[in-house]
C-alpha atoms as one frame of an Amber mdcrd trajectory, in Angstrom:
protein
  36.220   9.682 -19.454  38.021   6.935 -17.562  36.020   4.501 -15.412  37.997
   5.598 -12.348  35.991   8.838 -12.436  32.764   6.918 -11.806  31.598   6.925
  -8.203  29.518   3.793  -8.887  30.118   1.034 -11.407  27.054  -1.245 -11.254
  23.860   0.793 -11.415  20.161  -0.039 -11.463  18.033   2.777 -12.893  14.282
   2.868 -12.334  12.236   5.049 -14.692   8.797   5.841 -13.281   5.557   6.219
 -15.202   5.167   9.883 -14.258   8.627  10.577 -15.696   8.124   8.599 -18.903
   4.713  10.104 -19.634   5.233  13.678 -18.457   1.883  13.444 -16.684   0.050
  12.581 -19.914  -1.643   9.309 -20.896   1.081   8.281 -23.352   4.841   7.851
 -23.528   7.045  10.912 -23.890   9.534   9.503 -26.391  11.668  12.656 -26.263
  12.195  12.105 -22.530  12.951   8.431 -23.068  15.465   9.319 -25.768  17.259
  11.725 -23.418  17.419   9.099 -20.681  18.792   6.487 -23.085  21.424   8.936
 -24.303  22.593   9.461 -20.720  22.697   5.707 -20.106  24.737   5.288 -23.288
  27.212   7.877 -22.028  27.917   6.139 -18.704  27.842   2.753 -20.451  30.662
   3.985 -22.665  32.581   5.032 -19.573  32.466   1.481 -18.199  29.325   1.505
 -16.081  27.238  -1.679 -15.859  23.568  -0.764 -16.164  20.205  -2.435 -15.626
  17.010  -0.459 -16.272  13.740  -1.168 -14.489  11.098   0.568 -16.566   7.469
   1.481 -16.170   5.365   2.678 -19.082   4.004  -0.502 -20.682   0.379   0.291
 -19.834   0.821   3.892 -21.008   2.356   2.679 -24.261  -0.552   0.292 -24.792
  -3.084   3.007 -24.028  -1.495   5.223 -26.657  -1.496   2.390 -29.180  -5.147
   1.398 -28.591  -6.806   4.785 -28.765 -10.373   3.575 -29.292 -12.720   2.826
 -26.405 -13.111  -0.825 -25.470 -15.666  -2.872 -23.580 -12.986  -4.343 -21.348
 -12.658  -2.573 -18.014 -10.505  -2.736 -14.905  -7.740  -5.323 -14.606  -8.511
  -7.195 -17.903  -8.194  -3.948 -19.871  -4.954  -3.012 -18.131  -3.562  -6.481
 -18.830  -4.367  -6.046 -22.527  -2.786  -2.590 -22.507   0.316  -4.043 -20.835
   0.556  -6.879 -23.368   0.311  -4.473 -26.311   2.399  -1.760 -24.702   5.269
  -3.946 -23.544   6.138  -4.860 -27.121   5.967  -1.222 -28.174   8.005  -0.072
 -25.173  10.747  -2.596 -25.859  10.816  -1.635 -29.529  11.406   1.997 -28.578
  14.233   1.055 -26.205  15.855  -1.093 -28.891  15.650   1.681 -31.472  17.122
   4.305 -29.144  19.952   2.087 -27.853  20.761   0.867 -31.355  21.746   4.436
 -32.232  24.542   4.033 -29.679  25.441   0.481 -30.778  24.276  -0.940 -27.441
  22.527  -4.308 -27.227  19.544  -4.595 -24.900  17.731  -7.592 -23.426  14.219
  -7.859 -22.065  13.427  -9.461 -18.702   9.845  -9.785 -17.456   9.708 -10.851
 -13.831   7.132 -11.759 -11.234   7.654 -12.437  -7.565   7.084 -16.153  -8.157
   9.972 -16.269 -10.639  12.561 -15.559  -7.955  10.733 -16.643  -4.796  12.679
 -19.884  -4.395  16.421 -20.094  -4.093  17.002 -21.794  -7.457  14.872 -19.247
  -9.317  16.682 -16.426  -7.547  20.070 -17.824  -8.541  18.977 -18.472 -12.131
  17.808 -14.875 -12.483  21.002 -13.627 -10.871  23.150 -15.687 -13.242  21.245
 -14.323 -16.239  21.701 -10.708 -15.151  25.359 -11.268 -14.341  25.860 -12.733
 -17.806  24.207  -9.705 -19.412  26.410  -7.323 -17.442  29.541  -9.278 -18.319
  28.657  -8.921 -22.021  27.926  -5.181 -21.605  24.261  -5.751 -22.457  21.734
  -3.392 -20.878  18.891  -5.355 -19.290  15.434  -3.789 -19.564  13.264  -5.111
 -16.733   9.563  -4.801 -16.051   7.039  -6.675 -13.976   5.101  -9.156 -16.085
   1.867  -7.170 -15.941  -0.039  -9.763 -17.970   0.109 -12.191 -15.038   1.141
  -9.957 -12.103  -2.377  -8.946 -11.099  -1.115  -7.552  -7.777   0.524  -4.629
  -9.557  -2.496  -3.913 -11.735  -4.646  -3.719  -8.623  -2.111  -1.234  -7.240
  -0.845  -3.537  -4.518   2.166  -2.043  -2.776   4.121  -5.200  -3.504   3.681
  -4.983  -7.247   5.096  -1.524  -7.925   8.299  -1.122  -9.912  10.018   0.718
  -7.060  10.190  -2.491  -5.055  10.962  -4.498  -8.183  13.972  -2.248  -8.782
  15.170  -2.857  -5.219  14.865  -6.606  -5.791  16.867  -6.311  -9.010  19.516
  -4.234  -7.205  19.592  -6.994  -4.602  19.930  -9.644  -7.323  22.877  -8.055
  -9.121  24.676  -6.728  -6.041  24.406  -3.164  -7.370  26.479  -0.256  -6.101
  23.684   2.242  -6.727  19.923   2.211  -7.231  18.529   5.408  -8.775  14.773
   5.997  -8.574  14.027   8.646 -11.185  10.675  10.374 -10.958   9.137  13.828
 -11.458  10.059  15.162  -8.030  13.499  16.188  -6.748  13.569  13.713  -3.859
  12.116  13.251  -0.388  10.740  16.438   1.156   9.718  17.263   4.711   6.163
  17.578   3.326   4.416  17.405  -0.037   5.955  20.366  -1.924   2.882  20.623
  -4.172   0.780  21.448  -1.120   3.353  22.980   1.222   5.673  25.401  -0.619
   7.803  25.734   2.499   8.715  22.013   2.377  12.454  21.299   2.344  14.317
  18.682   0.336  16.120  16.132   2.510  19.543  15.590   0.896  20.611  12.555
   2.934  18.912   9.831   4.974  20.930   7.606   7.282  18.029   6.037   9.155
  14.670   5.032   7.670  12.547   5.472  10.765   8.925   6.397  11.443   9.659
  10.087  10.848  10.940   9.388   7.336   7.982   7.113   6.631   5.526   9.822
   7.692   7.210  12.338   5.394   6.758   9.948   2.477   3.002   9.828   2.814
   1.092   7.514   0.500   0.428   9.497  -2.654   0.896   7.797  -6.014   0.972
   9.425  -9.407  -2.148   9.489 -11.575  -0.814   6.766 -13.893   1.719   4.951
 -11.716   1.248   2.351  -9.001   3.969   3.708  -6.722   4.293   6.877  -4.682
   6.972   8.167  -2.338   6.042   5.579   0.287   6.912   2.713  -2.088  10.229
   4.420  -2.836  10.988   4.432   0.884  10.136   0.723   1.044  12.478   0.106
  -1.879  15.204   2.158  -0.222  14.837   0.136   2.979  15.326  -3.173   1.157
  18.177  -1.960  -1.035  20.140  -0.193   1.717  19.755  -3.238   3.957  21.580
  -5.174   1.219  24.398  -2.616   1.087  23.152  -0.630  -1.938  23.210   3.177
  -2.133  19.813   4.590  -3.137  19.054   7.998  -4.645  15.642   9.481  -5.434
  15.945  12.277  -7.967  14.118  14.244 -10.643  14.722  12.548 -13.983  13.895
  15.739 -15.855  17.024  17.516 -14.620  19.795  18.065 -17.138  22.207  15.088
 -17.372  20.887  13.761 -14.067  22.146  10.206 -14.598  25.733  11.201 -15.385
  25.806  13.611 -12.464  24.617  11.004  -9.988  26.888   8.233 -11.241  29.879
  10.570 -10.970  29.036  11.330  -7.354  27.287  14.710  -7.507  24.971  15.313
  -4.550  21.551  15.580  -6.202  18.177  14.455  -4.855  17.878  12.390  -1.681
  20.661   9.903  -0.932  19.876   6.919   1.311  23.071   5.617   2.896  23.472
   1.800   3.037  22.690   0.284   6.400  25.046  -2.635   5.766  28.201  -3.356
   3.872  27.585  -5.620   0.872  25.891  -8.840   1.924  26.565 -12.277   0.537
  24.090 -13.583  -2.046  22.453 -16.005   0.416  21.886 -13.224   2.958  20.430
 -10.903   0.323  18.052 -13.666  -0.732  16.821 -14.162   2.836  16.450 -10.425
   3.401  14.599  -9.802   0.134  11.300 -11.081   1.539  10.622 -12.929  -1.706
   9.995 -16.256  -0.031   9.015 -15.356   3.531   6.367 -17.688   4.951   5.528
 -16.017   8.237   6.790 -14.077  11.211   8.105 -14.770  14.703   7.415 -12.105
  17.318  10.125 -11.919  19.989  10.354 -10.189  23.347  12.716  -7.328  24.204
  15.346  -9.628  25.677  15.521 -11.748  22.534  15.545  -8.632  20.352  18.563
  -7.292  22.234  20.314 -10.678  22.078  19.828 -10.837  18.305  20.650  -7.249
  17.428  23.392  -6.345  19.889  24.937  -9.681  20.831  24.403 -11.508  17.494
  22.912 -14.505  19.299  20.690 -17.261  17.923  16.932 -17.118  18.480  15.877
 -19.498  21.247  12.286 -20.601  21.938  12.305 -18.787  25.282  12.323 -15.423
  23.518   9.440 -16.156  21.121   6.132 -14.542  22.032   4.035 -14.981  18.903
   3.690 -16.970  15.664   2.147 -15.444  12.537   1.554 -17.515   9.439   2.250
 -21.156   8.653   5.530 -22.707   7.559   7.544 -25.891   7.556  11.001 -26.610
   8.916  13.601 -25.040   6.603  11.382 -22.188   5.414  12.375 -18.527   5.706
  10.518 -16.389   8.250  10.783 -12.810   9.418  11.510 -11.869  13.015   9.838
  -8.810  14.511   9.937  -7.172  17.933   6.945  -6.444  20.148   6.437  -3.112
  18.368   5.926  -4.945  15.080   9.191  -3.767  13.483  10.999  -6.354  11.348
  14.487  -6.915  12.749  15.710 -10.056  10.961  14.958 -12.910   8.583  16.189
 -16.469   8.787  15.775 -20.152   8.065  13.801 -21.800  10.855  14.628 -25.148
  12.417  11.014 -25.770  13.396   7.594 -25.580  11.742   5.085 -22.952  12.814
   3.104 -25.662  14.603   6.199 -26.717  16.554   7.169 -23.142  17.443   3.639
 -22.490  18.698   4.085 -25.443  21.041   7.569 -24.508  22.343   7.443 -20.695
  22.443   8.497 -19.354  25.817  10.126 -22.657  26.827  13.764 -23.344  27.633
  15.688 -25.196  24.930  16.069 -28.217  27.186  12.290 -28.671  27.196  11.921
 -28.963  23.392  12.242 -32.750  23.103   9.847 -33.373  25.971   7.249 -31.031
  24.499   7.496 -32.126  20.852   8.777 -35.682  20.999  11.653 -34.650  18.704
  14.504 -32.167  18.769  16.044 -30.348  15.794  18.380 -28.265  17.922  18.293
 -25.713  20.714  17.654 -22.768  18.377  14.493 -21.779  16.553  16.806 -19.928
  14.150  20.563 -20.357  14.377  22.624 -17.177  13.991  24.407 -18.708  10.982
  21.059 -18.930   9.193  19.921 -15.408  10.057  20.445 -11.968   8.537  19.776
  -8.852  10.608  18.030  -5.750   9.337  20.377  -3.553  11.374  17.684  -1.871
  13.414  18.349  -0.809  16.933  17.129  -3.316  19.472  14.070  -1.148  20.123
  13.246  -1.261  16.415  12.982   2.514  16.019  15.480   2.844  13.215  18.475
   1.493  11.377  22.013   1.793  12.637  25.200   2.187  10.668
């Protein structure tokens, strides 16, 4: 099949633990083989593919069947260390049958938190894609304790959104054991309806997602919504779908309407903007009043000290901070001209009063519009606009 038949060329696929284990305590290698076969098919049609995979802990648990004295996080770190090698071996064996080279990438937030690390990781992934190598990505569970303690940051859903952000993907597919986002939990409410398309990730969508994670995984539907918010803000299409469906990957990549499709809130952003929006290196938050929120969102103005109402966190001049409205909704991220201590001193003041108050002046703006990326919410923060 010719590449022109593909609806998306650069794809990030996330395979969840519940999908790769079939609800058991060990890897379902038959399922993994079927997924790899589908990836090989679209790879042969010209698609560029990166896989974000769960399953290392499950693979380690299967390998170390005996009971151990280690408990909690130390045990899970051991399971991850043992299982990651086994998981990668399985991927290599399955892809080798299709003459496809794979590469392993273990990431933590710290690896790509600064701009140079972000660019180095991006260059590596771009090089892999250029050579038609399929990258196999996982969080480095041995050191990423946040994930092993089931922190919402550490789940692979959000990692996959960060990878999609890194490689400027056309499509992020979150494959799990449920058909997509429903109006309610279909396991409890049989009348629940599948939502085929989401154009605005607002409070209603967040409430539908709930906060239920699988028995073995660290992410539930709520983390998938978080991932969709980040990826769509960077201009990436996101689809949540049931990975057990027949030829699901080919069908999605060729444009079939399956699962729940989250429409991008932005056109593709430049690399620098995606980095700022990723939240990887955010040091704090500026809370702005309604007038400043409107000026930023609707008039694309710079943030002046007069519109700042609160300072959360500590940072230095040149750091990246989030901007939220009075309702607490994040509306932007940007590089600040002033430290948190300085902003605390000048918030609510006119720009002409900065030098008198601080004894120095780094410009009239707390964040200049050229150093800011908007999250494309409405000025009231209730949802995203297209």
